N, C-alpha and C positions, 0 to 999 in steps of 0.2 A: 504494499500499499504506501504510494507517494505521498508525502506531506510537506507543503511549502511554510516554513516558519520563517516570518519577515519581521525584522526587528529594525525601526527606523531610529536613526540618531540626529536629533535636532542640532543645528550648528548657527548660532546666532552671530550675524555678522552687521556691523554699522558702517555707514557709507562716509568717508573722511569729507571733512567741511571743506567747502571751496575757499571760503573766507574765514578770518580767525572769527568775525562777528555773526556770520551765517549760523542758521540753526543747524543741527546736525540731524538729518531724517534716515531714521533706521530702517535698513532693508530688511523685507521679511524673510526671516529664517529659511535657509534652503534646507533641503530634506534630501541629501544624497544617498542613494540608496548602494549599499557596500555589495560585493559580487554575493550570488546564492551560496556559494561554498563557505565565504566567512560566516553566513547567517545560519547555516543548516549543520555543519559539521562542528563537532566538539571533540576536544582531545584532553587527555592529563597524562602524565607521568609518575603522580603523586597519590593514586587512589589507593584506598586500604582494604584489606581483606582480613579477616579473621576467621580461625576455626577453632571450635570447641567441642570438648567431648567428656561428658561426665562418666567416672565410673566410681565403683566402691572404694578403692584405695587413694586415689588421686586425680582431680580433674586434669584435663590436658587442654591448654590454650597457647594460641601463637597469633601473632600481627604481622603482617606484610604491609607496609607503608608505599612500597615503591611498586603499586600496579598501575600498567599502561593500559588505556582504553581509548577507543574512537567509536564516537555515536554520529551517526547519520541520520538527521531527520528527515530528511529530503527522499531518502531510500527505505529508512526502515532497518538498515544494517547497522551492527555493532560489533566490537571485537574487544576482548579483554585479553591480558597476558601478564604473567608474573613469573619470576624466578624462584624456585622451590627454597633456596638457600638464604632467600630474603626474609623467610618467617623467622622471627624472633621470638624466644621462648624465654620465661623467666629462669628456667632451671636448663642451665649449660647443658648437663648430661644428657637430657631429654631432647635437647636440640640437636644434639650429635647423634643419637638414636634414631631420630626423625630421618635425617640425611643419609646415614650411611644404612639403615637398616629397614626401612620402610619405604620412605621416597625414592631411596637411591638416586639423590639428586646429582651425582656427578654423572650417572648413565641417562638420566632423564631430568635434564636440568630445568624444563620450562612446563607450565600448565598453561593453557590457553582455552577459550571460549569464543566460537564464531556463531553469530545468529540473527535473526529477524525479529523486530518487535511484532506482535500478534494484534495487539491493540494500540491505537495512538489517541492520546487526548487531543484538544484542540489548543492554540496557543493560550485563550483565555484561561482555559482550565488549568494550564500547566503553571501560569502566573498567579493563580489563587491559591495553589498549595500543591502538596504532593499528590500525584494521580497514580492510581493503580494501573499497573499495565503487565504484560504478560510476554515474556520472549521465548523462542523457541530456537535451538541451535545444536551446534557439537561442542561437546565437552571433552577435553582432551588432559588426561593426567596418567603419569607413568605409561606415556606412549600408547594408552588405550583409549580409544574414540568411542563416545556414547551420545545419542540422541536425547536431550532433555528439555524440558518445558519448565520455565522457572517464574516464580513471580517477582514484582519490584516495583517501585515508583520512581516517577520522573517529575522534576519540578525546575522551573525556571525563575532563578533569583538573580534581577538584572540580567547581565551578559551572560551568567554561567548556567550550566545546565547541571542539576544534583541530582545523581542517581544512587539508589541504594535496591538492595537485593538480599533476601534470605532465602536458604534452602538447605536440604541435606545431600551428604553423599556417601555412600557405602565403599568402604576401601576394597572389599572383595568383588566390587563390579569394574574396579581398575586395579585388579590383578597385584594389589598390595597386600603382601603376606604378614601376617603377625605372628610371631614367634609363641609357640604354645604356652612358654612361660610366663608372658605377660596378655595372653589373650584375654584372659578376664577383666583386665583392667584396661581394655581399648573397646569404645563402644562400637556396635557394628555400623551405626550410622553417626557421622561427624556433621555439625552445624557449622553451615558456611554463611557470613554476613560480608557484603561489599557494600562500601559507601564511596562514592566518586564525585568531585566536583570538576566539571570539566568547562574550560574556555574556548570560546569560538576558535576555530583555526582556519586559516586559508586554503590549506593542503593538508591532510592526513598523510603521515607516514605509514608505508606498507610495512614496516619493521615488525610489528606486533603480530602480524598473520603469518609471518613466514616461521 
């Protein structure tokens, strides 16, 4: 579904006086229209993703503050990408086990999502507050690709597009093996939360889709 999102920036300009005593006549503000790509495509390299797993012995939580994202509201397409080693744990030993034993971050360094918005609010709705949306696409973790459909919200705050999402991922679905010794301490489903404040961009980089 194509969706044209137009943001107009007013520019106040005053005409110079012909003589020192002559009154200054203000010229009506021009309303230049930036390129559609500038208005409809939003990017960030500092989105946040957290995952949380509750278990009898100890909860597991990590934060990644270097999530790259591209949203194109003209086409409804979007993409997220992150490096697994950018997840930070409070427990350094837990972080080491995550990268070496579970995620195998050296072998499978990147996770990514590429998808399309299923629903698209109007600009008026987006400016009124967070609007619920659904996204469907392909999530790749541990070099395993799966089709998913996840909920989220979109909101326009000034020139920025604020994106949130919360969904669950089962490690077994992505062939992430949990050692038997700690299997009872790892939830079968892990909660993922994403929040990103994206700025308008003239041209999206294709690097996060590679």
